[in-house]
N, C-alpha and C positions, 0 to 999 in steps of 0.2 A: 294900695293892695285892700282888697276887702274879703273879710274873714265870714264865715257863716254861723249862725248860731240857730239851732232848731227846738223850737217850742211844741212838744207833742201834746195834743189833747185827744183824749180817750172818750168815745162814745159808746154807748149800749154796753156798760160795764155790768150792768146786771146778770147777763146772759152767762149760762155756765161755762166753765173754762174749756170744755171740748168744743163749744160752739164758736163760729167766726165773728169777729167784731170789727166794725169800720173805725178806722184809726184815722183822722184827719192832721195832718201835717202842716205846720206854718212856719217858714224859714225868714228868719230877720237879718237883715245885712248889719256887719259890726264894722263901725269905723279902723283905720288902720290907729294903731296906738291904744285900743281899745278891747281887743279880743283875747281870744286864748282863755275862755270862760272856764272854770273850776267847777265851783258851786254855783248855785241857784236859789233864789227865793223868792215868794210872791206875798205882797202883803196885800190886805185886806181891800185896798182901793184899785187892786190889780195889777199895780205898776211892779216890775221884774227887776230884782237886783241881782246882780252876779258879780263874782269875783273875777277880775281881768287879771290873772295871778301873774303871767309873763311881763305883763306891763305896769304892774304895780298900781292898779286901779280899781275902782269900783264903776260897775256899768249900771246904769239906769234906762230900762226900755219900757215905754208906754207901748203895749200890744195893739193900742185902738189906732194908733197914729204911725207906729213903726218906729217914733224919735228914738235915737240912742243918745244920751249924756255919759260921759266919762269924768270921772271926779279922782285927781291924784290924791295917792294916800301918804305920799313924801319919798323924799331918797330913799333907795333900797328897798321899798315895800313889795312884799309878794303874797298877796292875799290868799287864803285857801278856802278856808268856810265863810260861808255868810246865812244870816237867819234874820227874819224881822223880829225884833223883840215887840215885849209888850207895849212898849211905849210908841209903837209904828215906825220905828227908825232902823235901818238898817246896822247891824253888829256882824264883826268880822275878826277871825283869828288871823292877825298879821303876821306871819311867819318870819318876812324880810326883818323887820324891827322887832319882832318877838313880843308883841302886843296885842292886847284886846283892843279894838277899834270901835268906836260908834260914829256915824256920819248923820249928821241932823237933815233929813228928808226936806226941809225947807231952806234953811240957809246953806246946807252943803258944808258945814263947819266940820271938822276932823279932830275928835277927840280920841287919844290913846291912853291907855294903861298898861306901862312897860311890866313884863315878869322883874321878878328879884334878881338882881346882879348873878346871885349864885345858880340861878336857872336860865343862863344863856343857851340861844340855840337849841330851844324846846323842840323845835320842828312841830308848830301849833297844827293844830289839823281842824276840829269841829266844836261847835259850841252849842249851849241851851240853856233858858232861863228856867229857876225853879220858880214856886208859886210865891216865894218871898221876894222876887226880881232879883236874885241873884244870878250872876253868869257861871255856870260850869265850862269847863273846856279842858280838851285832851291835845298831848303833845306826844309824838311818836318816839321821842328820844326818853321815854319811860317815865313822863309824869301826866298828872290831871291836877286840875286847880278849880277855883273858885274866886269870884270878884264880886264885891258889892260896890255897885256903881255909886251908891249913895253917900257912900263914908271913903271909898277907894281903897279900903281893905281888899288884900287879896293873900290868899294861901295857895300854896302847891305841895302836894304830895308823890312820894315816890309809887310808881303804880307796881302791883304784884308783878313778878316775873320780868321786870325791866322793860325794856324797850316793847312798843306797840301800840300805844291808846291811839284810837282813831275815832270812829264815830262814837256820837252820843246822844241822847234823849230824854225827854222827859214824859212820863205818863200823865193819863187824864186826873189822876189822884195825886199826882205830884213827885212821884218817885223818880230818881234819875239813874241811868244805867248807860254804861259805855261799853266799847267795844275794844279789845286788843287784837290787833292783825298779828303781830310778832308772837305775841303770848298764846294765842287762839282761846280766847276765853271771852265772856261776858262778865259784868261786875255790876252789883249794886253798890250805890253810894250812900253812906249815912250822911244825911244833910246837915247833920252837926258837928258830927267828930270828923267827918271827911273819910273815916275808914271806907275801904272797899271790899265787899264779899264777892270771892270769885263763883261763877256759875261756869260749868263745864258743859257746852255743847255735845250732843252725842257723838259728833265724828271728830276723832282726834286728827290735830294738826290742821284743823278746817281753817283757819285763817280769817277768824270773826273780823270783819272791817267796818261795816256800819251799822245801827241798829235803829229802830222805828218801833212807835208804839202805836197799837190800833186803838180804836174807842174802848175796847176793854180792858185797856192797860197789859195786854198781851205784847210782848218784846219780839220783833221780827228781825232776823239777822242775815246779811248777806255775807258768805263764806268765801273768801278771796281764793283760797287754795284748793277747797272740794268742789267749787262752782255750786255749790247747794244753796237753798235758802233754809234756814230754821227757824222754829217759834219755840219761845218759853214762856210759858204760862205760869204766872207766880200766884196764881189763886188757890183756893182750897185744896187739899190732895198733894200737897208738895209742889213741885214744878212740873209741869208736863213739856218734854221737848218734842217737836215733831220734825222730822229732816225730809226735806224736798230736794230732788235733785234730777239731774237729767241721766237718764239710762242710755244704753247701748242702742235702744231701738228709739232714742230721741223722745220717748214718754217722759213725763214729769209725773214722778212718783213719790209718795209719802214712805215713812219708813217702814211702815207695813206693807208696803208693794204695792198699795192700792193706786190706780191711775188717777192722776187729778188732773192732767190735761196732755194733749197728742199735737204733734207737728202736722201742719197741712201736707 
């Protein structure tokens, strides 16, 4: 049985939101036993890595040739998040074995760093690197943590409000933020102490799920419950949040009602 994985390439992205843009879609066949991709990451060399969560494997796609290789991650594996680290290797949050995993892109060697025994079944979600080469990660069962691959030291903290940590990202200046889906907030992490400072999005109970940083260090948030996109600006003048959401007429508006985009 062959399953499909769609890679979407956007063209003419400089056009205003209200204007039409051409979208090119290329689909790649995935082999049996290497499907059900969850997260996807693209390396500087153009190779696409994906977490084949249900099959317990890491997928490697060469878009030029369409060749797909699957790499077993071990018994009980169920990878969720995948990123390409500063070393060029794919790194994963491996929920099935409750570990942070690195796969050597050349030898395919799998190396795992299990969470401490008292942090079993953390429901690991996503990960990011800070400027010191340490891995920060989230677990929906109410934890976030930090791994130093050089020393193997790992620390795990209880998240504010318990269950929920999901997305995590690093800004260009090195700050780390995570989102709590169940807690409905984003938080900035102190890279030394590990303390998390909660930041409230403008919509109550919005279900902040994922976070991304733009080139200016602003944090963009996908809100699972509200259906909105919001932005947090940590720059001068305190923080400014901008809520975006679909209205009844289908238009995409900011929190002040200004139309940012309209349906075709």
